[in-house]
C-alpha positions as CSV (number, residue, x, y, z in Angstrom):
1,X,0.1,-0.2,-0.2
2,X,1.4,3.2,-0.9
3,X,-0.2,6.8,-0.1
4,X,0.1,9.9,-1.9
5,X,1.6,12.9,0.3
6,X,1.4,15.4,-2.6
7,X,4.1,15.9,-5.4
8,X,7.5,17.0,-4.2
9,X,7.7,19.7,-6.4
10,X,7.5,23.3,-5.8
11,X,3.6,23.2,-4.9
12,X,3.9,24.9,-1.5
13,X,2.3,28.8,-2.4
14,X,0.8,30.3,0.5
15,X,-3.2,31.2,0.2
16,X,-3.0,34.7,0.7
17,X,-6.6,35.7,-0.1
18,X,-9.3,36.4,2.5
19,X,-12.3,34.1,2.2
20,X,-15.1,37.0,3.0
21,X,-18.3,34.9,2.4
22,X,-18.7,34.5,6.1
23,X,-18.0,37.9,6.6
24,X,-20.7,39.3,4.3
25,X,-23.2,36.2,5.9
26,X,-22.8,37.7,9.0
27,X,-23.4,41.4,7.8
28,X,-26.9,40.4,6.4
29,X,-27.7,38.7,9.0
30,X,-27.1,41.6,11.3
31,X,-28.8,44.3,8.7
32,X,-32.2,41.9,9.1
33,X,-32.2,42.0,12.8
34,X,-31.4,46.0,12.7
35,X,-34.5,46.3,10.1
36,X,-36.8,44.4,12.1
37,X,-35.9,45.9,15.3
38,X,-36.0,49.6,14.2
39,X,-40.0,50.0,13.9
40,X,-40.4,49.3,17.5
41,X,-38.4,51.5,19.4
42,X,-39.6,54.4,17.1
43,X,-41.6,56.0,20.2
44,X,-40.0,57.5,22.6
45,X,-43.1,58.4,25.1
46,X,-42.7,56.2,28.0
47,X,-46.1,54.5,28.9
48,X,-46.7,51.7,31.0
49,X,-48.6,49.5,29.0
50,X,-51.6,46.7,30.2
51,X,-50.6,43.4,30.3
52,X,-52.5,41.0,28.0
53,X,-51.9,37.6,25.9
54,X,-51.7,38.6,21.8
55,X,-50.4,37.7,18.9
56,X,-47.4,39.4,17.4
57,X,-48.0,41.7,14.8
58,X,-45.9,43.4,12.2
59,X,-45.3,47.1,13.1
60,X,-45.7,49.0,9.7
61,X,-44.3,52.5,8.8
62,X,-47.9,53.6,7.9
63,X,-49.3,53.0,11.2
64,X,-50.5,55.6,13.4
65,X,-49.5,55.6,16.8
66,X,-51.4,57.8,19.6
67,X,-50.1,57.5,22.9
68,X,-51.7,58.5,26.5
69,X,-49.7,58.7,29.5
70,X,-50.6,58.5,32.9
71,X,-51.9,61.9,33.4
72,X,-54.1,61.3,30.5
73,X,-51.8,63.5,27.9
74,X,-52.4,62.3,24.4
75,X,-49.5,61.9,21.7
76,X,-49.6,61.4,18.0
77,X,-46.1,59.4,17.5
78,X,-44.1,61.7,19.7
79,X,-45.6,65.4,19.5
80,X,-48.4,66.5,22.0
81,X,-51.9,66.9,21.5
82,X,-53.6,70.4,22.3
83,X,-57.1,69.6,22.1
84,X,-59.3,66.6,21.0
85,X,-60.5,68.9,18.3
86,X,-56.9,69.4,16.9
87,X,-56.7,65.7,17.1
88,X,-59.6,65.0,15.1
89,X,-58.1,67.7,12.1
90,X,-54.9,65.7,12.4
91,X,-56.2,62.5,12.0
92,X,-58.4,63.2,8.9
93,X,-55.0,63.9,6.8
94,X,-54.4,59.8,7.6
95,X,-58.4,58.8,7.0
96,X,-58.2,60.3,3.4
97,X,-55.1,58.2,2.5
98,X,-55.8,54.7,0.4
99,X,-55.3,52.1,1.7
100,X,-56.3,53.6,5.4
101,X,-53.5,52.9,8.0
102,X,-54.0,51.3,10.9
103,X,-54.1,53.7,14.1
104,X,-52.7,51.8,17.4
105,X,-53.5,52.9,20.6
106,X,-50.8,52.8,23.6
107,X,-52.8,53.4,26.6
108,X,-50.9,54.1,30.2
109,X,-52.2,51.1,32.5
110,X,-52.9,53.7,35.1
111,X,-54.7,56.2,32.7
112,X,-58.1,56.8,32.9
113,X,-60.6,55.1,30.7
114,X,-62.1,58.4,29.6
115,X,-59.0,60.1,28.7
116,X,-58.1,56.6,25.9
117,X,-61.9,56.9,25.2
118,X,-61.8,60.8,24.2
119,X,-58.9,59.4,21.6
120,X,-60.6,56.5,20.5
121,X,-63.8,58.8,19.5
122,X,-61.3,61.1,17.8
123,X,-60.2,58.4,15.4
124,X,-63.9,57.6,14.7
125,X,-64.9,61.2,14.4
126,X,-61.8,61.2,11.7
127,X,-63.2,58.5,10.2
128,X,-60.5,55.9,10.9
129,X,-61.8,52.5,10.7
130,X,-58.9,50.1,11.4
131,X,-58.1,50.5,15.4
132,X,-55.8,48.6,17.6
133,X,-55.0,48.7,21.3
134,X,-51.3,48.0,21.9
135,X,-50.7,45.6,25.3
136,X,-47.5,43.7,26.8
137,X,-47.3,40.3,26.9
138,X,-47.8,38.4,30.3
139,X,-44.6,37.2,31.3
140,X,-44.8,34.0,33.9
């Protein structure tokens, strides 16, 4: 039995190129992770959301986000809303879009139901029909 250990000629050249395929794969995975998590952290209003079991939903960039903090102040995205009439006028612009965007209401768990109902009524008066309440999942 004989074993071939390679030729004894001068084939001992060094491989001096870097294989960049694994590097590109890792960078693409990181890019996808960042693209998925960016819409989740776009709001900066601190609210303590009620706990509820829920199905995960994808956040779309054209969603309208209304937040109500514990003191009852309403926010359209991150901007405070001065009055209910102002909120209705701002929401009418979203109601005219085709397809109509979803309204996601983020009400603080300590907020009065009246304050959340006021924002819900403003969405209804503006003509928005797709409304969801944002909650936090129950942790065991």
